[in-house]
All heavy atoms as a GROMACS GRO file, in nm:
protein
  480
    1MET      N    1  -0.215  -1.035  -0.870
    1MET     CA    2  -0.154  -0.946  -0.776
    1MET      C    3   0.001  -0.933  -0.804
    1MET      O    4   0.066  -1.032  -0.823
    1MET     CB    5  -0.175  -0.985  -0.633
    1MET     CG    6  -0.100  -0.904  -0.532
    1MET     SD    7  -0.133  -0.946  -0.355
    1MET     CE    8  -0.124  -1.120  -0.348
    2GLN      N    9   0.047  -0.815  -0.812
    2GLN     CA   10   0.190  -0.789  -0.829
    2GLN      C   11   0.269  -0.836  -0.704
    2GLN      O   12   0.214  -0.838  -0.596
    2GLN     CB   13   0.219  -0.641  -0.849
    2GLN     CG   14   0.163  -0.587  -0.973
    2GLN     CD   15   0.207  -0.439  -0.990
    2GLN    OE1   16   0.315  -0.403  -0.951
    2GLN    NE2   17   0.118  -0.358  -1.050
    3ASP      N   18   0.393  -0.870  -0.726
    3ASP     CA   19   0.482  -0.906  -0.615
    3ASP      C   20   0.535  -0.775  -0.548
    3ASP      O   21   0.619  -0.707  -0.608
    3ASP     CB   22   0.598  -0.990  -0.659
    3ASP     CG   23   0.683  -1.036  -0.550
    3ASP    OD1   24   0.649  -1.014  -0.428
    3ASP    OD2   25   0.790  -1.092  -0.575
    4TRP      N   26   0.480  -0.742  -0.434
    4TRP     CA   27   0.517  -0.624  -0.362
    4TRP      C   28   0.667  -0.621  -0.330
    4TRP      O   29   0.724  -0.513  -0.307
    4TRP     CB   30   0.436  -0.605  -0.236
    4TRP     CG   31   0.448  -0.717  -0.137
    4TRP    CD1   32   0.371  -0.822  -0.129
    4TRP    CD2   33   0.547  -0.726  -0.036
    4TRP    NE1   34   0.414  -0.907  -0.026
    4TRP    CE2   35   0.525  -0.848   0.036
    4TRP    CE3   36   0.654  -0.647   0.003
    4TRP    CZ2   37   0.599  -0.891   0.140
    4TRP    CZ3   38   0.731  -0.689   0.118
    4TRP    CH2   39   0.705  -0.812   0.180
    5ARG      N   40   0.734  -0.730  -0.329
    5ARG     CA   41   0.877  -0.736  -0.301
    5ARG      C   42   0.965  -0.670  -0.404
    5ARG      O   43   1.078  -0.634  -0.380
    5ARG     CB   44   0.919  -0.882  -0.280
    5ARG     CG   45   0.869  -0.941  -0.148
    5ARG     CD   46   0.902  -1.086  -0.137
    5ARG     NE   47   0.854  -1.144  -0.018
    5ARG     CZ   48   0.733  -1.187   0.004
    5ARG    NH1   49   0.642  -1.182  -0.095
    5ARG    NH2   50   0.694  -1.238   0.118
    6SER      N   51   0.909  -0.646  -0.524
    6SER     CA   52   0.978  -0.577  -0.628
    6SER      C   53   0.965  -0.423  -0.627
    6SER      O   54   1.021  -0.352  -0.705
    6SER     CB   55   0.936  -0.632  -0.765
    6SER     OG   56   0.805  -0.600  -0.796
    7TRP      N   57   0.875  -0.382  -0.541
    7TRP     CA   58   0.838  -0.233  -0.533
    7TRP      C   59   0.959  -0.164  -0.463
    7TRP      O   60   1.020  -0.217  -0.373
    7TRP     CB   61   0.718  -0.206  -0.455
    7TRP     CG   62   0.593  -0.264  -0.523
    7TRP    CD1   63   0.585  -0.332  -0.643
    7TRP    CD2   64   0.461  -0.263  -0.468
    7TRP    NE1   65   0.460  -0.371  -0.664
    7TRP    CE2   66   0.376  -0.326  -0.565
    7TRP    CE3   67   0.402  -0.209  -0.355
    7TRP    CZ2   68   0.237  -0.343  -0.544
    7TRP    CZ3   69   0.265  -0.225  -0.336
    7TRP    CH2   70   0.188  -0.295  -0.421
    8GLU      N   71   0.986  -0.041  -0.512
    8GLU     CA   72   1.094   0.034  -0.449
    8GLU      C   73   1.044   0.165  -0.391
    8GLU      O   74   0.940   0.208  -0.414
    8GLU     CB   75   1.193   0.064  -0.566
    8GLU     CG   76   1.256  -0.055  -0.627
    8GLU     CD   77   1.351  -0.016  -0.742
    8GLU    OE1   78   1.364   0.098  -0.780
    8GLU    OE2   79   1.417  -0.112  -0.792
    9THR      N   80   1.134   0.224  -0.305
    9THR     CA   81   1.104   0.354  -0.247
    9THR      C   82   1.071   0.457  -0.360
    9THR      O   83   1.136   0.461  -0.453
    9THR     CB   84   1.224   0.399  -0.161
    9THR    OG1   85   1.252   0.307  -0.065
    9THR    CG2   86   1.194   0.536  -0.094
   10GLY      N   87   0.967   0.533  -0.333
   10GLY     CA   88   0.924   0.632  -0.427
   10GLY      C   89   0.819   0.584  -0.525
   10GLY      O   90   0.757   0.669  -0.597
   11ARG      N   91   0.786   0.456  -0.526
   11ARG     CA   92   0.680   0.405  -0.616
   11ARG      C   93   0.546   0.460  -0.569
   11ARG      O   94   0.507   0.455  -0.458
   11ARG     CB   95   0.679   0.253  -0.607
   11ARG     CG   96   0.570   0.197  -0.701
   11ARG     CD   97   0.556   0.040  -0.671
   11ARG     NE   98   0.472  -0.027  -0.763
   11ARG     CZ   99   0.342  -0.030  -0.761
   11ARG    NH1  100   0.276   0.030  -0.661
   11ARG    NH2  101   0.271  -0.100  -0.848
   12LYS      N  102   0.470   0.519  -0.659
   12LYS     CA  103   0.338   0.562  -0.638
   12LYS      C  104   0.241   0.446  -0.636
   12LYS      O  105   0.253   0.357  -0.722
   12LYS     CB  106   0.293   0.670  -0.736
   12LYS     CG  107   0.370   0.797  -0.722
   12LYS     CD  108   0.326   0.904  -0.822
   12LYS     CE  109   0.411   1.031  -0.804
   12LYS     NZ  110   0.373   1.128  -0.896
   13THR      N  111   0.145   0.441  -0.546
   13THR     CA  112   0.051   0.334  -0.536
   13THR      C  113  -0.087   0.383  -0.487
   13THR      O  114  -0.095   0.498  -0.439
   13THR     CB  115   0.109   0.221  -0.448
   13THR    OG1  116   0.025   0.107  -0.453
   13THR    CG2  117   0.121   0.264  -0.306
   14THR      N  118  -0.187   0.304  -0.502
   14THR     CA  119  -0.317   0.334  -0.455
   14THR      C  120  -0.366   0.229  -0.356
   14THR      O  121  -0.353   0.105  -0.386
   14THR     CB  122  -0.418   0.346  -0.574
   14THR    OG1  123  -0.368   0.438  -0.669
   14THR    CG2  124  -0.557   0.378  -0.531
   15TYR      N  125  -0.412   0.267  -0.242
   15TYR     CA  126  -0.468   0.176  -0.146
   15TYR      C  127  -0.625   0.180  -0.164
   15TYR      O  128  -0.681   0.285  -0.158
   15TYR     CB  129  -0.435   0.218  -0.004
   15TYR     CG  130  -0.499   0.141   0.100
   15TYR    CD1  131  -0.457   0.010   0.129
   15TYR    CD2  132  -0.602   0.190   0.182
   15TYR    CE1  133  -0.516  -0.066   0.228
   15TYR    CE2  134  -0.661   0.119   0.287
   15TYR     CZ  135  -0.611  -0.015   0.308
   15TYR     OH  136  -0.671  -0.087   0.407
   16GLU      N  137  -0.682   0.063  -0.188
   16GLU     CA  138  -0.826   0.054  -0.213
   16GLU      C  139  -0.892  -0.040  -0.111
   16GLU      O  140  -0.833  -0.136  -0.068
   16GLU     CB  141  -0.855  -0.003  -0.346
   16GLU     CG  142  -0.795   0.080  -0.463
   16GLU     CD  143  -0.811   0.013  -0.598
   16GLU    OE1  144  -0.824  -0.113  -0.607
   16GLU    OE2  145  -0.807   0.087  -0.700
   17GLY      N  146  -1.012  -0.006  -0.074
   17GLY     CA  147  -1.092  -0.082   0.023
   17GLY      C  148  -1.233  -0.055   0.018
   17GLY      O  149  -1.281   0.028  -0.056
   18ALA      N  150  -1.307  -0.126   0.093
   18ALA     CA  151  -1.452  -0.113   0.103
   18ALA      C  152  -1.501  -0.117   0.250
   18ALA      O  153  -1.447  -0.198   0.328
   18ALA     CB  154  -1.522  -0.218   0.019
   19GLU      N  155  -1.588  -0.040   0.284
   19GLU     CA  156  -1.661  -0.036   0.416
   19GLU      C  157  -1.807  -0.058   0.394
   19GLU      O  158  -1.857  -0.059   0.277
   19GLU     CB  159  -1.634   0.097   0.482
   19GLU     CG  160  -1.484   0.124   0.517
   19GLU     CD  161  -1.436   0.040   0.632
   19GLU    OE1  162  -1.516  -0.009   0.708
   19GLU    OE2  163  -1.315   0.019   0.645
   20PHE      N  164  -1.880  -0.068   0.499
   20PHE     CA  165  -2.026  -0.091   0.483
   20PHE      C  166  -2.100   0.021   0.414
   20PHE      O  167  -2.203   0.004   0.356
   20PHE     CB  168  -2.088  -0.115   0.627
   20PHE     CG  169  -2.082   0.016   0.712
   20PHE    CD1  170  -2.185   0.102   0.715
   20PHE    CD2  171  -1.970   0.037   0.791
   20PHE    CE1  172  -2.180   0.214   0.796
   20PHE    CE2  173  -1.961   0.149   0.872
   20PHE     CZ  174  -2.064   0.238   0.877
   21ASP      N  175  -2.040   0.143   0.412
   21ASP     CA  176  -2.108   0.258   0.350
   21ASP      C  177  -2.043   0.296   0.217
   21ASP      O  178  -2.073   0.406   0.170
   21ASP     CB  179  -2.108   0.376   0.450
   21ASP     CG  180  -1.967   0.419   0.488
   21ASP    OD1  181  -1.873   0.345   0.461
   21ASP    OD2  182  -1.958   0.529   0.553
   22GLY      N  183  -1.964   0.209   0.160
   22GLY     CA  184  -1.900   0.244   0.029
   22GLY      C  185  -1.759   0.211   0.024
   22GLY      O  186  -1.696   0.155   0.116
   23SER      N  187  -1.698   0.235  -0.095
   23SER     CA  188  -1.556   0.204  -0.116
   23SER      C  189  -1.476   0.329  -0.109
   23SER      O  190  -1.528   0.439  -0.102
   23SER     CB  191  -1.536   0.140  -0.254
   23SER     OG  192  -1.580   0.228  -0.355
   24PHE      N  193  -1.342   0.318  -0.089
   24PHE     CA  194  -1.252   0.430  -0.078
   24PHE      C  195  -1.118   0.398  -0.143
   24PHE      O  196  -1.094   0.280  -0.177
   24PHE     CB  197  -1.232   0.460   0.069
   24PHE     CG  198  -1.173   0.348   0.150
   24PHE    CD1  199  -1.036   0.322   0.156
   24PHE    CD2  200  -1.257   0.259   0.219
   24PHE    CE1  201  -0.982   0.222   0.228
   24PHE    CE2  202  -1.202   0.153   0.291
   24PHE     CZ  203  -1.069   0.139   0.294
   25HIS      N  204  -1.041   0.498  -0.173
   25HIS     CA  205  -0.908   0.476  -0.221
   25HIS      C  206  -0.822   0.600  -0.175
   25HIS      O  207  -0.871   0.708  -0.161
   25HIS     CB  208  -0.899   0.455  -0.372
   25HIS     CG  209  -0.921   0.579  -0.450
   25HIS    ND1  210  -1.047   0.623  -0.484
   25HIS    CD2  211  -0.837   0.670  -0.500
   25HIS    CE1  212  -1.042   0.737  -0.550
   25HIS    NE2  213  -0.918   0.767  -0.565
   26PHE      N  214  -0.695   0.568  -0.148
   26PHE     CA  215  -0.596   0.668  -0.108
   26PHE      C  216  -0.476   0.661  -0.201
   26PHE      O  217  -0.425   0.545  -0.219
   26PHE     CB  218  -0.549   0.652   0.034
   26PHE     CG  219  -0.663   0.660   0.138
   26PHE    CD1  220  -0.704   0.540   0.204
   26PHE    CD2  221  -0.726   0.782   0.166
   26PHE    CE1  222  -0.807   0.552   0.297
   26PHE    CE2  223  -0.826   0.784   0.258
   26PHE     CZ  224  -0.868   0.669   0.328
   27GLU      N  225  -0.430   0.770  -0.255
   27GLU     CA  226  -0.304   0.778  -0.333
   27GLU      C  227  -0.189   0.787  -0.234
   27GLU      O  228  -0.198   0.869  -0.141
   27GLU     CB  229  -0.306   0.895  -0.431
   27GLU     CG  230  -0.419   0.895  -0.527
   27GLU     CD  231  -0.419   0.783  -0.625
   27GLU    OE1  232  -0.310   0.750  -0.668
   27GLU    OE2  233  -0.528   0.731  -0.653
   28GLY      N  234  -0.085   0.712  -0.255
   28GLY     CA  235   0.033   0.713  -0.169
   28GLY      C  236   0.159   0.689  -0.239
   28GLY      O  237   0.163   0.668  -0.359
   29VAL      N  238   0.269   0.682  -0.158
   29VAL     CA  239   0.401   0.652  -0.212
   29VAL      C  240   0.469   0.560  -0.111
   29VAL      O  241   0.453   0.575   0.012
   29VAL     CB  242   0.475   0.782  -0.235
   29VAL    CG1  243   0.506   0.858  -0.104
   29VAL    CG2  244   0.605   0.753  -0.310
   30ILE      N  245   0.548   0.465  -0.163
   30ILE     CA  246   0.632   0.379  -0.082
   30ILE      C  247   0.749   0.460  -0.022
   30ILE      O  248   0.823   0.521  -0.095
   30ILE     CB  249   0.682   0.254  -0.157
   30ILE    CG1  250   0.566   0.178  -0.227
   30ILE    CG2  251   0.770   0.171  -0.076
   30ILE    CD1  252   0.463   0.120  -0.126
   31THR      N  253   0.760   0.455   0.108
   31THR     CA  254   0.858   0.534   0.178
   31THR      C  255   0.963   0.454   0.243
   31THR      O  256   1.074   0.504   0.275
   31THR     CB  257   0.796   0.630   0.284
   31THR    OG1  258   0.727   0.556   0.374
   31THR    CG2  259   0.710   0.738   0.217
   32GLU      N  260   0.933   0.322   0.278
   32GLU     CA  261   1.028   0.237   0.344
   32GLU      C  262   1.019   0.098   0.284
   32GLU      O  263   0.913   0.055   0.251
   32GLU     CB  264   1.002   0.217   0.491
   32GLU     CG  265   1.008   0.349   0.565
   32GLU     CD  266   0.978   0.328   0.720
   32GLU    OE1  267   1.011   0.219   0.767
   32GLU    OE2  268   0.920   0.421   0.778
   33VAL      N  269   1.139   0.036   0.260
   33VAL     CA  270   1.143  -0.102   0.205
   33VAL      C  271   1.219  -0.186   0.306
   33VAL      O  272   1.337  -0.155   0.344
   33VAL     CB  273   1.209  -0.106   0.064
   33VAL    CG1  274   1.222  -0.243   0.014
   33VAL    CG2  275   1.134  -0.018  -0.032
   34HIS      N  276   1.158  -0.297   0.348
   34HIS     CA  277   1.220  -0.392   0.441
   34HIS      C  278   1.208  -0.530   0.384
   34HIS      O  279   1.133  -0.549   0.288
   34HIS     CB  280   1.150  -0.384   0.578
   34HIS     CG  281   1.158  -0.246   0.639
   34HIS    ND1  282   1.265  -0.201   0.708
   34HIS    CD2  283   1.066  -0.150   0.640
   34HIS    CE1  284   1.242  -0.072   0.748
   34HIS    NE2  285   1.119  -0.037   0.708
   35ASP      N  286   1.272  -0.623   0.442
   35ASP     CA  287   1.267  -0.763   0.390
   35ASP      C  288   1.131  -0.821   0.396
   35ASP      O  289   1.087  -0.898   0.304
   35ASP     CB  290   1.364  -0.854   0.464
   35ASP     CG  291   1.511  -0.820   0.436
   35ASP    OD1  292   1.535  -0.760   0.328
   35ASP    OD2  293   1.593  -0.857   0.515
   36ASP      N  294   1.054  -0.795   0.500
   36ASP     CA  295   0.924  -0.852   0.522
   36ASP      C  296   0.805  -0.768   0.500
   36ASP      O  297   0.686  -0.809   0.518
   36ASP     CB  298   0.920  -0.921   0.659
   36ASP     CG  299   0.936  -0.822   0.776
   36ASP    OD1  300   0.978  -0.705   0.748
   36ASP    OD2  301   0.899  -0.852   0.887
   37HIS      N  302   0.828  -0.638   0.473
   37HIS     CA  303   0.721  -0.546   0.453
   37HIS      C  304   0.764  -0.416   0.393
   37HIS      O  305   0.885  -0.386   0.380
   37HIS     CB  306   0.639  -0.521   0.588
   37HIS     CG  307   0.719  -0.426   0.679
   37HIS    ND1  308   0.827  -0.482   0.752
   37HIS    CD2  309   0.712  -0.292   0.706
   37HIS    CE1  310   0.878  -0.376   0.829
   37HIS    NE2  311   0.810  -0.271   0.799
   38LEU      N  312   0.668  -0.334   0.348
   38LEU     CA  313   0.691  -0.198   0.296
   38LEU      C  314   0.609  -0.103   0.380
   38LEU      O  315   0.505  -0.148   0.437
   38LEU     CB  316   0.652  -0.188   0.151
   38LEU     CG  317   0.704  -0.287   0.054
   38LEU    CD1  318   0.641  -0.262  -0.086
   38LEU    CD2  319   0.857  -0.273   0.039
   39ILE      N  320   0.638   0.027   0.375
   39ILE     CA  321   0.552   0.123   0.436
   39ILE      C  322   0.509   0.220   0.324
   39ILE      O  323   0.594   0.265   0.245
   39ILE     CB  324   0.619   0.205   0.546
   39ILE    CG1  325   0.662   0.114   0.661
   39ILE    CG2  326   0.536   0.323   0.597
   39ILE    CD1  327   0.547   0.045   0.738
   40CYS      N  328   0.382   0.244   0.311
   40CYS     CA  329   0.322   0.333   0.216
   40CYS      C  330   0.262   0.452   0.298
   40CYS      O  331   0.186   0.433   0.381
   40CYS     CB  332   0.212   0.268   0.137
   40CYS     SG  333   0.121   0.381   0.022
   41GLU      N  334   0.307   0.577   0.260
   41GLU     CA  335   0.242   0.692   0.321
   41GLU      C  336   0.139   0.744   0.232
   41GLU      O  337   0.159   0.769   0.113
   41GLU     CB  338   0.346   0.802   0.346
   41GLU     CG  339   0.440   0.765   0.466
   41GLU     CD  340   0.529   0.883   0.499
   41GLU    OE1  341   0.492   1.000   0.478
   41GLU    OE2  342   0.636   0.861   0.560
   42ALA      N  343   0.018   0.759   0.287
   42ALA     CA  344  -0.098   0.804   0.209
   42ALA      C  345  -0.189   0.885   0.300
   42ALA      O  346  -0.235   0.841   0.406
   42ALA     CB  347  -0.176   0.689   0.158
   43GLU      N  348  -0.207   1.011   0.265
   43GLU     CA  349  -0.300   1.104   0.340
   43GLU      C  350  -0.274   1.102   0.486
   43GLU      O  351  -0.367   1.090   0.568
   43GLU     CB  352  -0.443   1.073   0.306
   43GLU     CG  353  -0.472   1.089   0.155
   43GLU     CD  354  -0.618   1.089   0.126
   43GLU    OE1  355  -0.702   1.120   0.212
   43GLU    OE2  356  -0.652   1.060   0.009
   44GLY      N  357  -0.146   1.116   0.525
   44GLY     CA  358  -0.107   1.122   0.664
   44GLY      C  359  -0.103   0.988   0.733
   44GLY      O  360  -0.077   0.986   0.858
   45MET      N  361  -0.130   0.878   0.666
   45MET     CA  362  -0.124   0.750   0.732
   45MET      C  363   0.000   0.675   0.686
   45MET      O  364   0.052   0.692   0.575
   45MET     CB  365  -0.249   0.672   0.687
   45MET     CG  366  -0.379   0.729   0.726
   45MET     SD  367  -0.523   0.631   0.669
   45MET     CE  368  -0.519   0.665   0.495
   46HIS      N  369   0.046   0.582   0.766
   46HIS     CA  370   0.153   0.492   0.735
   46HIS      C  371   0.091   0.356   0.724
   46HIS      O  372   0.051   0.292   0.825
   46HIS     CB  373   0.259   0.496   0.843
   46HIS     CG  374   0.331   0.626   0.847
   46HIS    ND1  375   0.291   0.728   0.931
   46HIS    CD2  376   0.436   0.672   0.783
   46HIS    CE1  377   0.367   0.827   0.915
   46HIS    NE2  378   0.462   0.803   0.829
   47LEU      N  379   0.081   0.307   0.602
   47LEU     CA  380   0.017   0.172   0.571
   47LEU      C  381   0.120   0.066   0.550
   47LEU      O  382   0.216   0.084   0.482
   47LEU     CB  383  -0.069   0.193   0.448
   47LEU     CG  384  -0.176   0.302   0.454
   47LEU    CD1  385  -0.237   0.327   0.320
   47LEU    CD2  386  -0.280   0.276   0.558
   48TRP      N  387   0.093  -0.044   0.612
   48TRP     CA  388   0.183  -0.161   0.615
   48TRP      C  389   0.151  -0.249   0.490
   48TRP      O  390   0.032  -0.284   0.471
   48TRP     CB  391   0.160  -0.240   0.744
   48TRP     CG  392   0.252  -0.358   0.767
   48TRP    CD1  393   0.239  -0.480   0.709
   48TRP    CD2  394   0.362  -0.359   0.858
   48TRP    NE1  395   0.343  -0.561   0.759
   48TRP    CE2  396   0.414  -0.491   0.847
   48TRP    CE3  397   0.418  -0.271   0.938
   48TRP    CZ2  398   0.519  -0.530   0.926
   48TRP    CZ3  399   0.528  -0.310   1.019
   48TRP    CH2  400   0.579  -0.438   1.008
   49VAL      N  401   0.252  -0.282   0.408
   49VAL     CA  402   0.225  -0.367   0.288
   49VAL      C  403   0.307  -0.497   0.313
   49VAL      O  404   0.424  -0.492   0.337
   49VAL     CB  405   0.278  -0.295   0.163
   49VAL    CG1  406   0.245  -0.386   0.039
   49VAL    CG2  407   0.218  -0.163   0.145
   50ASP      N  408   0.238  -0.606   0.309
   50ASP     CA  409   0.305  -0.741   0.318
   50ASP      C  410   0.214  -0.839   0.246
   50ASP      O  411   0.120  -0.800   0.179
   50ASP     CB  412   0.334  -0.780   0.463
   50ASP     CG  413   0.209  -0.799   0.549
   50ASP    OD1  414   0.095  -0.797   0.497
   50ASP    OD2  415   0.220  -0.820   0.673
   51ASP      N  416   0.247  -0.973   0.260
   51ASP     CA  417   0.167  -1.074   0.193
   51ASP      C  418   0.014  -1.065   0.227
   51ASP      O  419  -0.070  -1.095   0.146
   51ASP     CB  420   0.216  -1.212   0.231
   51ASP     CG  421   0.351  -1.241   0.167
   51ASP    OD1  422   0.376  -1.185   0.066
   51ASP    OD2  423   0.424  -1.324   0.220
   52ASP      N  424  -0.016  -1.026   0.354
   52ASP     CA  425  -0.160  -1.019   0.395
   52ASP      C  426  -0.236  -0.895   0.342
   52ASP      O  427  -0.356  -0.903   0.330
   52ASP     CB  428  -0.166  -1.028   0.544
   52ASP     CG  429  -0.121  -1.158   0.605
   52ASP    OD1  430  -0.130  -1.261   0.534
   52ASP    OD2  431  -0.065  -1.152   0.718
   53THR      N  432  -0.162  -0.788   0.313
   53THR     CA  433  -0.226  -0.664   0.275
   53THR      C  434  -0.203  -0.617   0.132
   53THR      O  435  -0.269  -0.523   0.087
   53THR     CB  436  -0.188  -0.552   0.370
   53THR    OG1  437  -0.046  -0.528   0.361
   53THR    CG2  438  -0.220  -0.580   0.514
   54ALA      N  439  -0.112  -0.685   0.063
   54ALA     CA  440  -0.072  -0.639  -0.071
   54ALA      C  441  -0.191  -0.637  -0.172
   54ALA      O  442  -0.195  -0.558  -0.262
   54ALA     CB  443   0.033  -0.737  -0.128
   55GLY      N  444  -0.295  -0.716  -0.147
   55GLY     CA  445  -0.408  -0.714  -0.237
   55GLY      C  446  -0.488  -0.589  -0.236
   55GLY      O  447  -0.571  -0.562  -0.332
   56PHE      N  448  -0.469  -0.505  -0.136
   56PHE     CA  449  -0.541  -0.378  -0.133
   56PHE      C  450  -0.469  -0.264  -0.201
   56PHE      O  451  -0.518  -0.153  -0.212
   56PHE     CB  452  -0.559  -0.336   0.014
   56PHE     CG  453  -0.644  -0.430   0.094
   56PHE    CD1  454  -0.588  -0.512   0.190
   56PHE    CD2  455  -0.780  -0.432   0.074
   56PHE    CE1  456  -0.671  -0.600   0.262
   56PHE    CE2  457  -0.862  -0.514   0.146
   56PHE     CZ  458  -0.805  -0.601   0.239
   57PHE      N  459  -0.347  -0.292  -0.253
   57PHE     CA  460  -0.261  -0.191  -0.318
   57PHE      C  461  -0.251  -0.211  -0.468
   57PHE      O  462  -0.244  -0.328  -0.517
   57PHE     CB  463  -0.121  -0.192  -0.258
   57PHE     CG  464  -0.118  -0.143  -0.114
   57PHE    CD1  465  -0.143  -0.232  -0.009
   57PHE    CD2  466  -0.100  -0.010  -0.086
   57PHE    CE1  467  -0.143  -0.185   0.122
   57PHE    CE2  468  -0.096   0.035   0.047
   57PHE     CZ  469  -0.122  -0.057   0.149
   58ARG      N  470  -0.252  -0.109  -0.541
   58ARG     CA  471  -0.237  -0.114  -0.692
   58ARG      C  472  -0.124  -0.034  -0.741
   58ARG      O  473  -0.090   0.068  -0.686
   58ARG     CB  474  -0.364  -0.066  -0.763
   58ARG     CG  475  -0.492  -0.129  -0.716
   58ARG     CD  476  -0.511  -0.264  -0.781
   58ARG     NE  477  -0.630  -0.328  -0.730
   58ARG     CZ  478  -0.623  -0.430  -0.647
   58ARG    NH1  479  -0.509  -0.480  -0.611
   58ARG    NH2  480  -0.728  -0.491  -0.605
   0.00000   0.00000   0.00000
């Protein structure tokens, strides 16, 4: 896993996951950078990126 702390505003990323009925992915962009987390905007959602969630982002 990449270190999300090196990601900068404007970086394009993909959020990937799986549900009981299949997998999904959303293309997004990092819009906010903070010391303890990032915010990724993808398809109208604001996704939190930190140590617990970074594994879902590429």
